LUMFIKE-499343 format. One record per residue: residue number from 1; residue in one letter; chain; x, z, y of N, C-alpha, C, O, CB in turn. Coordinates in steps of 0.1 Angstrom, whole numbers, plus 2048, in hexadecimal, padded with zeros to 3 digits. Glycine has a CB too. Layout:
N
resi  resn  chain  n.x  n.z  n.y  ca.x  ca.z  ca.y  c.x  c.z  c.y  o.x  o.z  o.y  cb.x  cb.z  cb.y
NUM  A  A  X  Z  Y  X  Z  Y  X  Z  Y  X  Z  Y  X  Z  Y
...
//
This chain:
61
resi  resn  chain  n.x  n.z  n.y  ca.x  ca.z  ca.y  c.x  c.z  c.y  o.x  o.z  o.y  cb.x  cb.z  cb.y
1  M  A  7C3  81B  7AC  7B8  81E  7B5  7AB  81D  7AD  7A8  812  7A7  7B8  816  7C1
2  T  A  7A4  827  7AD  797  827  7A6  78B  829  7AE  77F  827  7A9  797  832  79B
3  C  A  78D  82C  7BB  781  82E  7C4  784  82B  7D2  790  828  7D6  77C  83D  7C3
4  S  A  77A  82B  7DB  77D  828  7E9  785  832  7F0  78C  830  7F9  76F  826  7F0
5  G  A  785  83F  7EA  78D  849  7F0  79C  846  7ED  7A5  848  7F6  78A  857  7E9
6  C  A  79F  840  7E1  7AD  83D  7DE  7B2  831  7E7  7BC  832  7ED  7AD  838  7CF
7  S  A  7AA  827  7E9  7AE  81C  7F1  7AE  820  800  7B7  81B  807  7A4  810  7F0
8  G  A  7A6  82A  804  7A6  82F  811  7B3  837  814  7B8  836  81F  79A  838  814
9  A  A  7B8  83E  80A  7C4  846  80C  7D0  83C  80E  7D8  83F  816  7C6  84F  800
10  V  A  7D0  832  806  7DB  828  807  7DA  821  815  7E4  81F  81C  7DA  81D  7FC
11  S  A  7CE  81D  819  7CC  817  826  7D1  820  832  7D7  81C  83B  7BE  813  828
12  R  A  7CE  82D  831  7D1  837  83B  7E1  837  83D  7E6  837  848  7CC  844  838
13  V  A  7E8  839  832  7F6  83A  833  7FD  82D  838  806  82D  840  7FD  83E  826
14  L  A  7F7  821  834  7FD  815  838  7FA  812  847  802  80C  84E  7F7  809  830
15  S  A  7EE  817  84C  7EB  815  85A  7F4  81C  863  7F5  819  86F  7DC  818  85C
16  K  A  7FA  827  85F  803  82F  867  812  82C  865  81A  832  86C  801  83E  863
17  L  A  815  823  85C  823  820  859  828  815  863  823  80A  864  824  81B  84B
18  D  A  833  819  86A  83A  80F  872  83F  804  86A  844  805  85F  846  816  87A
19  G  A  83E  7F8  870  843  7EC  869  839  7E5  861  83C  7DA  85B  84F  7EF  861
20  V  A  82D  7EA  85F  822  7E4  858  819  7DC  862  813  7E2  86A  81A  7EE  84F
21  D  A  819  7CF  860  811  7C7  869  803  7C6  865  7FA  7C6  86C  818  7B9  86B
22  S  A  801  7C4  857  7F4  7C3  852  7F5  7C7  843  800  7C7  83D  7EE  7B5  853
23  Y  A  7E9  7CA  83D  7E9  7CE  82F  7DB  7CB  82A  7D1  7CB  832  7EC  7DD  82D
24  D  A  7DA  7C8  81D  7CD  7C6  817  7CD  7CE  80A  7D5  7CC  801  7CB  7B6  813
25  V  A  7C3  7D7  80A  7C1  7E0  7FE  7B5  7DB  7F7  7AA  7DB  7FC  7C0  7EF  802
26  S  A  7B7  7D7  7EA  7AC  7D2  7E2  7A9  7DC  7D6  7B1  7DD  7CD  7AF  7C4  7DC
27  L  A  79E  7E3  7D8  79B  7ED  7CD  797  7E5  7C0  79A  7E9  7B5  78F  7F6  7D2
28  E  A  790  7DA  7C2  78B  7D2  7B7  797  7CD  7AF  797  7CD  7A2  783  7C6  7BC
29  N  A  7A1  7C7  7B6  7AD  7C2  7AF  7B8  7CC  7AC  7C2  7C9  7A6  7B3  7B6  7B7
30  Q  A  7B7  7D8  7B2  7C1  7E2  7B0  7CE  7DE  7B6  7D9  7E0  7B0  7C3  7E6  7A1
31  T  A  7CE  7D8  7C2  7DA  7D3  7C8  7DA  7D7  7D7  7D0  7DA  7DD  7DA  7C3  7C7
32  V  A  7E7  7D7  7DC  7E9  7D9  7EA  7F3  7CE  7EE  7FE  7CD  7E8  7EE  7E8  7ED
33  V  A  7F0  7C7  7F9  7FA  7BD  7FE  7FD  7C2  80C  7F4  7C4  815  7F4  7AE  7FE
34  V  A  80A  7C4  80F  80F  7C9  81C  817  7BE  822  820  7B8  81C  816  7D6  81A
35  K  A  815  7BB  82F  81D  7B2  837  823  7B9  843  81D  7C1  84A  815  7A5  83C
36  G  A  830  7B7  845  837  7BD  850  846  7BE  84D  84B  7B9  844  831  7CA  853
37  S  A  84C  7C6  856  85B  7C8  855  85F  7D5  84F  86A  7D8  84E  861  7C7  863
38  A  A  855  7DD  84B  858  7EA  845  85F  7E8  838  85B  7DF  830  84B  7F3  842
39  P  A  86A  7EF  835  871  7EE  828  868  7F0  81C  860  7F9  81C  87D  7F7  828
40  Y  A  86A  7E8  812  862  7E9  806  862  7F8  800  858  7FD  7FD  868  7E0  7FB
41  E  A  86E  7FE  800  86F  80B  7FA  867  815  802  861  81F  7FD  87E  810  7FA
42  T  A  866  814  80F  85F  81D  818  850  81B  815  849  825  814  861  81A  827
43  V  A  84B  80F  814  83D  80C  811  83A  812  803  82F  819  802  83A  7FD  811
44  L  A  842  810  7FA  840  815  7EC  83F  824  7EC  836  82A  7E6  84B  810  7E3
45  E  A  848  82B  7F3  848  839  7F3  83B  83F  7FA  835  849  7F6  854  83F  7FA
46  K  A  837  838  805  82B  83D  80C  81E  83B  803  816  844  802  828  835  819
47  I  A  81E  831  7FB  812  82F  7F2  813  839  7E7  809  83F  7E3  812  820  7EC
48  K  A  81F  83C  7E1  820  846  7D7  81C  854  7DB  817  85B  7D4  82F  846  7D2
49  K  A  81F  857  7E8  81C  864  7ED  80C  866  7EE  808  872  7EF  821  866  7FB
50  T  A  804  85C  7ED  7F6  85E  7EC  7F2  862  7DF  7E6  866  7DC  7EF  851  7F0
51  G  A  7FB  862  7D5  7F8  866  7C7  7F4  85A  7BF  7F0  85C  7B3  7ED  870  7C7
52  K  A  7F4  84E  7C4  7F1  842  7BC  7FD  83D  7B5  808  83D  7BA  7EB  837  7C6
53  E  A  7FB  838  7A9  806  833  7A1  808  824  7A5  7FF  81D  7A7  802  834  792
54  V  A  815  821  7A7  818  813  7AA  81E  80D  79D  828  811  798  823  812  7B6
55  K  A  817  803  798  81B  7FD  78B  825  7F2  78D  82D  7F0  784  80F  7F8  784
56  S  A  825  7EB  798  82E  7E0  79A  82E  7DD  7A9  825  7E0  7B0  82B  7D4  791
57  G  A  838  7D6  7AD  839  7D2  7BB  843  7C7  7BC  84C  7C5  7B4  83D  7DD  7C4
58  Q  A  842  7C0  7C7  84C  7B5  7CA  84D  7B2  7D9  843  7B5  7E0  848  7A9  7C2
59  V  A  858  7AD  7DD  85A  7A9  7EB  85A  79A  7EB  861  793  7E4  868  7AF  7F1
60  V  A  851  795  7F4  850  786  7F6  855  783  804  84F  788  80D  842  781  7F3
61  Q  A  85E  77A  805  863  776  812  85B  76B  818  85E  767  823  872  771  811
//
């Protein structure tokens, strides 16, 4: 993510995704933290569909 438009696109898709309770998009840190019951793969695919590259990810219980 390089601009507020990028982070806004990620925020928009996450806000519409079932199973996402909350999320934090940090443009400064180039990170997205998602909390909820949505499957990891689903969240990952939604973010990728915005055209943003996902360099790494992890599931924390």
